[in-house]
C-alpha positions in Angstrom: -2.5 -39.0 11.4 -6.3 -39.0 10.8 -8.0 -40.5 7.8 -9.4 -38.1 5.2 -11.8 -38.4 2.2 -10.2 -39.4 -1.0 -10.8 -37.5 -4.3 -9.6 -38.7 -7.6 -9.2 -36.2 -10.5 -7.9 -36.4 -14.2 -4.5 -34.9 -14.5 -4.7 -31.8 -16.4 -1.8 -32.8 -19.0 -1.7 -36.6 -18.9 -4.8 -38.5 -20.1 -4.5 -41.7 -18.0 -2.8 -40.2 -15.0 -4.8 -39.4 -11.9 -4.2 -36.9 -9.3 -5.2 -38.2 -5.7 -6.0 -35.8 -3.0 -7.2 -36.2 0.7 -9.5 -33.6 2.1 -8.6 -31.2 -0.9 -4.9 -31.6 -0.5 -3.1 -33.2 -3.5 -1.1 -36.3 -2.1 0.3 -38.0 -5.3 -0.1 -38.8 -8.8 -0.7 -42.4 -10.1 -2.3 -44.4 -12.9 -5.9 -45.1 -13.2 -4.9 -48.8 -13.6 -3.2 -48.7 -10.3 -6.2 -47.2 -8.6 -8.5 -49.9 -10.0 -6.0 -52.5 -9.0 -5.8 -51.2 -5.5 -9.6 -50.8 -5.4 -9.3 -47.1 -4.4 -12.2 -44.8 -5.2 -13.3 -41.2 -4.6 -15.2 -41.1 -1.4 -12.9 -43.6 0.4 -11.4 -42.6 3.7 -7.8 -43.3 4.6 -4.6 -41.6 5.6 -1.7 -40.7 3.1 0.4 -43.5 4.5 -2.3 -45.9 3.8 -2.7 -44.6 0.3 1.0 -45.0 -0.4 1.0 -48.5 1.0 -1.9 -49.7 -1.1 -0.5 -48.1 -4.4 2.9 -49.3 -3.6 1.6 -52.8 -3.6 0.2 -52.7 -7.0 2.0 -50.1 -9.1 4.9 -52.2 -10.2 2.6 -55.0 -11.4 0.1 -52.7 -13.1 3.0 -50.9 -14.9 4.5 -54.1 -16.0 1.3 -55.2 -17.6 0.9 -51.8 -19.2 4.4 -52.0 -20.6 3.8 -55.5 -22.1 0.6 -54.4 -23.8 2.4 -51.4 -25.3 5.2 -53.6 -26.5 2.7 -56.1 -27.8 1.2 -53.4 -30.1 4.7 -52.5 -31.8 8.2 -52.0 -31.2 9.2 -49.3 -28.9 12.5 -47.7 -27.7 13.3 -47.5 -23.8 12.9 -43.8 -23.9 9.6 -44.0 -25.6 8.3 -46.7 -23.2 9.5 -44.7 -20.3 7.6 -41.6 -21.5 4.3 -43.6 -22.0 4.4 -45.0 -18.6 5.3 -41.7 -17.0 2.3 -40.1 -18.9 0.1 -42.9 -17.6 0.9 -41.5 -14.1 3.3 -44.1 -12.7 6.0 -42.8 -10.3 9.6 -42.3 -11.6 11.1 -45.2 -9.5 8.4 -47.6 -10.8 9.0 -46.5 -14.5 12.8 -46.9 -14.2 12.4 -50.5 -12.7 9.8 -51.6 -15.2 11.8 -50.3 -18.3 15.0 -51.9 -16.9 13.2 -55.2 -16.4 11.8 -54.9 -20.0 15.4 -54.4 -21.3 16.7 -57.3 -19.2 14.3 -59.8 -20.8 14.7 -58.4 -24.4 11.3 -56.9 -24.7 12.9 -53.6 -25.4 16.1 -53.2 -27.4 17.3 -49.6 -28.6 19.2 -51.0 -31.6 16.4 -53.3 -32.7 13.8 -50.5 -32.4 15.9 -48.0 -34.3 16.6 -50.2 -37.2 13.0 -51.2 -37.4 11.9 -47.7 -37.2 14.1 -46.5 -39.9 13.1 -49.2 -42.4 9.5 -48.8 -41.8 9.6 -45.0 -42.3 11.7 -45.4 -45.4 9.0 -47.8 -46.8 6.4 -45.0 -45.9 8.5 -42.5 -48.1 9.9 -40.5 -45.2 13.0 -38.4 -45.9 16.1 -38.4 -43.8 15.5 -35.4 -41.8 12.0 -36.5 -40.6 13.3 -40.2 -39.8 16.1 -38.6 -37.7 13.7 -36.2 -35.8 11.5 -39.3 -35.2 14.4 -41.2 -33.7 15.4 -38.3 -31.5 11.9 -37.9 -30.2 11.9 -41.6 -29.2 15.1 -41.0 -27.0 17.6 -42.2 -29.4 21.0 -40.4 -29.1 21.2 -37.8 -31.9 24.7 -39.0 -33.2 23.5 -42.6 -33.2 20.4 -41.7 -35.0 22.2 -39.9 -37.7 24.8 -42.6 -38.1 22.0 -45.2 -38.5 20.0 -43.1 -41.0 23.2 -42.6 -43.1 23.8 -46.3 -43.1 20.2 -47.4 -44.0 19.3 -44.3 -46.2 22.5 -42.8 -47.4 22.3 -39.1 -48.4 23.6 -40.1 -51.8 20.5 -41.9 -52.5 18.1 -39.3 -51.1 17.3 -37.7 -54.5 16.3 -41.1 -55.9 14.1 -41.8 -53.0 12.4 -38.2 -53.4 11.9 -38.9 -57.1 9.8 -42.0 -56.2 7.5 -39.9 -54.3 6.8 -37.5 -57.2 4.2 -38.4 -59.9 5.7 -39.5 -63.3 4.3 -36.4 -65.0 6.1 -33.2 -64.5 4.5 -30.3 -62.6 2.2 -28.3 -65.0 2.7 -24.9 -63.5 4.3 -23.0 -60.7 1.4 -23.7 -58.2 1.8 -27.4 -58.7 5.6 -27.2 -58.3 5.1 -25.4 -55.0 2.6 -28.0 -53.9 4.9 -30.9 -54.7 7.8 -29.0 -53.0 5.9 -28.7 -49.8 4.9 -32.4 -49.9 8.5 -33.5 -50.2 9.6 -31.1 -47.5 6.7 -32.3 -45.2 7.8 -35.9 -45.6 11.3 -35.0 -44.3 13.3 -34.3 -47.5 15.5 -31.4 -47.3 14.5 -28.2 -49.3 17.6 -28.7 -51.6 16.8 -32.3 -52.3 13.1 -31.6 -52.8 13.8 -28.8 -55.2 16.4 -30.9 -57.2 13.8 -33.7 -57.5 11.2 -31.4 -59.0 13.7 -29.8 -61.5 14.9 -33.3 -62.4 11.5 -34.5 -63.2 10.8 -31.3 -65.4 14.3 -31.6 -67.2 13.5 -35.3 -67.9 10.2 -34.4 -69.5 11.9 -31.7 -71.6 14.4 -34.3 -72.8 11.5 -36.6 -73.7 9.9 -33.9 -75.7 13.1 -32.8 -77.5 13.7 -36.5 -78.6 10.1 -36.8 -80.0 10.6 -33.5 -81.8 14.0 -34.6 -83.4 12.4 -38.0 -84.5 
């Protein structure tokens, strides 16, 4: 097999991934970090076998370093870490091995991630529906996500949590009611809970006015 000219292009859908071609024919996708580590640049000449050999020697180490940097920034689920490494361009077998290694050493833990995620989003004022969607997008099993949210943010307390988001003063008119309703729904509260919270705030103000009038 004859050597050909290497061309490195940005992947059309994955920012850090690079498509490597030889003489105009796509050969494989990898990470820009692996290419730097292997010292492969556009204009080099080599065979596809040589390319695979050089990248194979550095991809696992580069992916491990990338995983540790990502985990150093914040807690991540195994599924989320896998998606990030895949988006970076690392091959599937490298991603699998690195994520498994991170799990073995305790750097990733699905249960720890899930609990941390739920508590952080509750503190940020997210509703149950949005928290559950976030867990599912991070690769957490839907049933497990729902059970965890019910444990940490029971449905019975959802109205109280929604009321904490609303201003103390009741909505002045229909336009403000609709704005507050959209605000709560966008935060992940169900439509029914959001509407109940706004009605509760309005009734509470009516009660206060009535008490002032009677006195």
